[in-house]
C-alpha positions in Angstrom: 69.0 94.1 86.5 71.3 95.9 84.1 74.4 97.2 85.8 76.9 99.8 84.8 79.9 99.4 87.0 82.5 102.1 87.9 85.5 100.9 89.8 89.3 100.5 90.2 91.9 98.3 91.9 91.0 95.5 94.2 88.0 97.4 95.8 86.5 97.5 92.3 87.7 94.1 91.3 86.1 92.4 94.3 82.8 94.1 93.7 82.8 93.4 89.9 83.6 89.7 90.4 80.6 89.4 92.7 78.4 91.1 90.2 79.6 89.0 87.3 78.9 85.8 89.2 75.4 87.0 90.2 72.0 86.9 88.3 72.5 90.5 87.3 73.8 91.6 83.9 76.9 93.9 83.9 76.5 95.7 80.6 79.3 98.3 80.8 82.4 98.7 83.0 84.3 102.0 83.3 87.6 102.0 85.1 90.8 104.1 85.4 94.0 103.3 83.6 96.0 100.6 85.5 99.1 102.8 85.0 97.6 105.2 87.5 97.7 102.7 90.3 100.1 103.6 93.1 100.0 100.0 94.3 101.5 98.4 91.2 102.7 94.9 91.8 100.9 94.5 95.1 97.8 92.5 96.1 95.7 95.6 95.7 96.8 96.0 92.0 94.0 93.9 90.5 92.8 94.9 87.1 89.1 95.7 86.7 89.7 96.0 82.9 91.2 92.5 82.6 88.4 91.0 84.7 85.7 92.7 82.6 87.2 91.9 79.2 87.8 88.3 80.2 84.0 88.1 80.6 83.3 89.9 77.3 82.0 93.0 79.0 82.4 96.4 77.1 85.1 98.3 79.0 86.1 102.0 78.9 89.0 103.8 80.6 88.8 107.4 81.7 89.8 109.7 84.6 86.4 111.6 84.8 82.9 110.8 83.8 81.9 114.2 82.6 83.0 113.7 78.9 80.1 113.6 76.5 81.3 110.4 74.9 81.3 108.6 78.3 77.9 109.9 79.3 76.4 108.8 76.0 77.9 105.3 76.5 76.3 105.0 79.9 73.0 106.3 78.5 73.1 103.7 75.7 73.8 101.0 78.2 70.4 101.8 79.7 71.3 100.8 83.3 68.9 99.9 86.1 71.6 100.5 88.6 75.0 102.2 88.5 77.4 100.6 91.0 80.7 102.3 92.1 83.6 100.9 94.1 86.8 102.8 94.3 85.9 105.3 91.6 88.4 108.1 92.2 86.7 111.2 90.8 83.5 113.0 91.3 80.3 111.4 90.0 78.0 114.2 88.8 74.1 114.1 89.1 74.0 114.1 85.3 75.5 110.6 85.5 73.6 109.2 88.5 70.3 110.2 86.9 71.0 107.8 84.0 70.2 104.8 86.3 66.5 103.9 86.3 66.5 102.6 89.9 69.6 103.8 91.8 73.2 104.9 91.7 75.1 103.4 94.6 78.7 103.5 96.0 80.5 100.9 98.1 82.7 102.7 100.7 85.1 100.9 103.1 84.1 102.5 106.3 81.1 102.8 108.6 79.7 106.1 107.4 79.2 108.9 108.4 82.6 108.4 110.1 85.7 108.1 107.9 84.3 109.6 104.7 86.8 110.5 102.1 90.1 108.7 101.5 92.3 106.1 103.1 89.5 105.2 105.6 90.9 101.9 106.8 94.4 103.3 107.3 93.0 106.2 109.4 90.8 103.9 111.4 93.8 101.7 112.4 95.8 104.9 113.2 93.0 105.9 115.5 92.9 102.6 117.2 89.4 101.6 116.1 88.3 98.1 117.0 85.8 98.0 114.2 85.7 99.1 110.6 83.3 98.1 107.9 81.5 98.6 104.5 78.8 101.0 103.7 76.6 100.9 100.6 75.0 104.3 100.0 73.2 106.2 97.4 75.5 108.5 95.4 74.7 112.1 96.0 76.4 115.3 94.8 78.5 115.6 98.0 81.1 112.8 98.3 80.1 109.9 100.7 77.0 111.7 102.1 74.2 109.8 100.5 71.6 107.9 102.4 72.7 104.5 103.7 71.3 101.3 102.2 73.3 98.7 104.0 76.3 98.4 106.4 78.4 95.5 107.6 81.0 95.7 110.3 84.5 94.1 110.3 86.4 93.5 113.5 90.0 94.7 113.9 92.3 92.7 116.0 95.1 94.5 117.9 97.8 92.8 115.8 96.1 93.3 112.4 97.9 95.2 109.8 96.0 97.3 107.3 96.6 94.6 104.8 94.9 92.0 107.0 91.9 94.3 107.6 91.5 95.1 103.9 91.5 91.4 103.0 88.6 90.9 105.4 86.8 93.8 103.7 87.5 92.6 100.2 86.1 89.2 101.1 82.8 90.8 102.2 82.4 93.3 99.4 80.6 90.9 96.9 78.0 89.7 99.3 77.3 93.2 100.7 76.9 94.6 97.1 74.5 91.8 96.1 72.4 92.2 99.3 72.0 95.9 98.5 71.0 95.1 94.9 68.4 92.7 96.1 66.9 95.3 98.3 66.9 97.8 95.4 65.4 95.3 93.0 62.6 94.4 95.3 61.9 97.9 96.5 62.8 97.0 100.1 65.4 99.6 100.9 64.9 101.4 104.1 67.4 104.2 103.5 68.9 105.8 106.5 70.0 109.5 106.3 73.5 110.1 107.6 73.9 112.0 110.8 76.3 114.6 109.6 76.9 115.8 113.2 78.8 112.5 113.5 80.6 112.8 110.2 84.4 112.9 109.7 86.2 113.4 106.4 89.9 112.3 105.9 92.5 113.1 103.2 94.7 110.7 101.4 97.8 109.6 103.2 101.0 110.4 101.3 104.6 109.7 102.1 105.0 113.1 103.8 102.4 112.2 106.4 104.2 109.1 107.6 106.9 110.3 110.0 106.7 108.8 113.5 106.3 111.2 116.4 108.0 109.4 119.3 106.3 111.7 121.7 103.0 109.9 121.0 102.0 106.9 123.2 103.3 103.5 122.4 99.8 102.4 121.2 99.6 105.4 118.9 103.0 104.6 117.4 102.3 100.9 117.1 98.9 101.6 115.4 100.6 104.1 113.1 103.1 101.5 111.9 100.6 98.7 111.3 98.3 101.2 109.5 101.1 102.0 107.1 102.1 98.5 106.1 103.2 97.6 102.6 102.0 98.3 99.9 101.2 101.7 101.5 103.8 104.3 102.3 105.5 103.0 105.5 106.0 104.8 108.8 109.5 106.2 109.0 111.9 107.9 111.3 115.5 109.1 111.3 118.5 107.4 112.8 121.9 109.1 112.9 120.6 111.4 110.1 119.4 108.7 107.8 115.8 108.0 107.0 114.6 104.5 107.8 111.3 102.8 107.4 109.8 100.7 110.1 108.6 97.5 108.4 107.5 95.4 111.3 106.8 96.1 115.0 105.2 94.5 118.0 104.3 95.3 121.6 106.7 93.9 124.3 105.3 91.9 127.3 107.4 93.9 129.8 106.9 97.6 130.8 109.7 99.8 129.5 109.9 103.5 130.4 112.1 106.5 129.8 112.9 109.2 127.2 110.9 109.1 124.0 112.9 108.0 120.9 115.6 106.2 122.9 116.5 102.6 122.0 116.2 101.0 125.4 117.3 97.4 125.0 117.4 94.3 122.8 115.0 91.4 122.7 115.2 88.2 120.7 112.8 89.6 118.1 114.1 93.1 117.9 115.0 96.4 119.6 112.7 98.2 122.1 112.2 101.9 121.2 110.5 104.2 123.8 107.5 106.3 123.0 105.7 109.1 124.9 105.0 109.0 128.6 101.3 108.6 129.5 101.8 108.3 133.3 104.2 107.0 136.0 105.3 103.4 135.4 103.0 103.2 132.3 104.2 101.3 129.2 106.2 103.3 126.6 107.9 100.6 124.6 107.4 99.1 121.1 109.6 96.4 119.6 111.0 97.4 116.2 111.6 94.1 114.4 112.5 95.1 110.9 113.7 98.3 109.2 114.3 99.3 105.6 117.4 101.4 105.0 117.8 104.3 102.4 118.9 101.8 99.8 115.7 99.8 100.1 117.2 96.9 101.9 115.1 95.3 104.7 117.2 94.4 107.7 116.4 92.8 111.1 116.5 95.6 113.7 118.9 93.7 115.9 121.4 93.8 113.0 120.7 97.3 111.9 120.9 99.0 115.3 124.4 98.3 116.6 124.2 100.4 119.7 121.6 100.7 122.5 121.0 104.0 124.3 121.0 106.1 121.1 118.0 108.0 119.8 115.6 107.9 116.9 114.1 111.0 115.3 115.5 114.1 113.6 117.7 115.0 116.6 118.9 111.4 117.1 
């Protein structure tokens, strides 16, 4: 089938690579400017444009698809299917109608939950044991189209958001191609989303990343691993200075006390106390590495020179 592809960053790169290596013909690629990537220099910063042009595919860059020139280029490409993966602006019905068979989107969550932005980060923050990929028809309302195919991805308790995303990126090509096979052979059994079960999340920005030490130790630990590089890191304050928590773990022993207090040292870091969830219930996480205001990453045992002091804005 003739494919017009819309995508950006590694989400788009992974899908496009699978399409290029398949029996289908990618006739046009539309992407955003790589200068707009907030993850420049990281593993997420993969250029859809470079991949397309290295395979002699006509490539356009734009922010939105509603320009007449872009719409005409899609029309001239005569696509059977339009495929989207990490396209960051609204796709109008005027565009999706240009596909003879279907216009589909690849979303890194198990819809109808976690529609919108930063779904993997939010899922880890919420302690989910499972995330996944949904391929769905593109409809006028974002992420609400009928579901074509879904595949789950397990989340281990120690996984950072980077490790979970790598699992997802690995699966994207196969899931995309399975969906195209169903469409090509008219075997799609589309499933309407139960919007009573839906949730929609906003993008996570730096202002959203301050640790609340009143939260449970699991909530704080999940927060830190969900905001791993290259994303904005979880941060707190120590003696009036903002510090980022770069690495943390859960101690084997049970530590209890006042939230925000640095309780003791361990070989791999310093134990910080979180919120109380019950008498004699665990409250500790081990802070292993921090980044100071100058951007220097320092082992926690070297950064925190005293025990018994407090983290947070009043610390």
